N, C-alpha and C positions, 0 to 999 in steps of 0.2 A: 413461887412456894405456896402461898395461901389462897390461892385459887383453890385447887381441893380440897383445901381445908373450910375453906366457906361453900364452896357449895353443895359439901359435906353434912355442914350445919341445918343448911337449907331445908337440904334433903328431910332431915331427921324432924324439923320444925312441921313440915306439910304432912312426913308419916305419922305423927304426933297426932293429926287434926285435921283426917285428910276427907276432901271434897273433890265431886268429879263434875267435870260439865265438858260440854261441847262445845268451841270457842273459835267463832271467825277469827282469821288475822286482816285487821285494817291497816299495817303498814309493816313494810320490811327495811331497817335500814344497816347499815356498819355497826352500831354500837345497839342497838335493840330491835326488837320487834314486837309490835305491838297486837294483842288479842282482844277480845272483846267476849262477855262467857256473862249468861247468868246463873245466880245461885239459885236452889232453890225459892227462900222463900222474896224471890222477884225480882230481888239487886242486879243493877247490870254495876259490870267490876271492868275496869279497865285499867290494868295491872303501870302505875307510871314508869315504874324501871325496867317494863316488858316483861317477856316471858323468858324462864332459866329453859336452855336447850332447846334452838329455835333453829339448829341445820337444816334446810332444805326444804321450809316455809316459806313461802308464795302467798301474795297476798290474794284473800279471797276462797281461799282454805276452810275445811272445816276440821279441827284437831281437836282431839281428846287431850284436857288439860287436868291435871291435880292440883288442888288447892289446900293451903293452908285456911281452915274454916276461922280461927281464930284472928287471921289476918289476909283476908283473901287477895293484899297485895302480891303475897308471897306466891308466887301459880309458876309451875315445867309443865311440859309436854309430857303428856303419862309415856308409863313405858321407861322413860330417859333418867339416868340417875347422875351421881357426879364422875362414874367413871370415865362419864366420856370431856372432863377436862382434863384426864390423865395427858389426852395427847397433844391437846397445846402447850402444855408446860413442860411437856418430855422434849417435845420438838426445838423449844423455847430453848434450853439447856443443852439440849443439844450441840445448836447454834452458837453458843455459848461459846463452849468449850472445844469448837473449833476455829473458831476466832482468837481464842487465847493461846490453841495452838501453834495456828497460822504466825501470829506475833510473836512466842516464841522462839518459834524457829528461825526468823527473819533477822530478830535481833540476835540471836547464835551465831546465823550466818556471820554476821556484820561484827563478831567477836564481840559484842556486850556480854557480860555477863549475868545471865539475869538468876 
């Protein structure tokens, strides 16, 4: 449940002091997607935690990113927002309720009081 809140907080920080750049995707793994981009002052930024909302990116892709100018480590794929975090959270909650319903059904079938 905290994931959408954290994503929203990051989006607010980015929008408060937004910079834009074109980034190259350096690596894609299960837990993070690493990008590299240059800021207008010539610094090359490689966010250590990866980029936010990386779905569909491939190594070697060039992608537009938006970042917090006061903290360039906070970077997201341009045009993507915290709304994308609602699908995995919703899917997880539905799965939990299905498991709970199955356990309750089995327990009731065996005559145990739930």
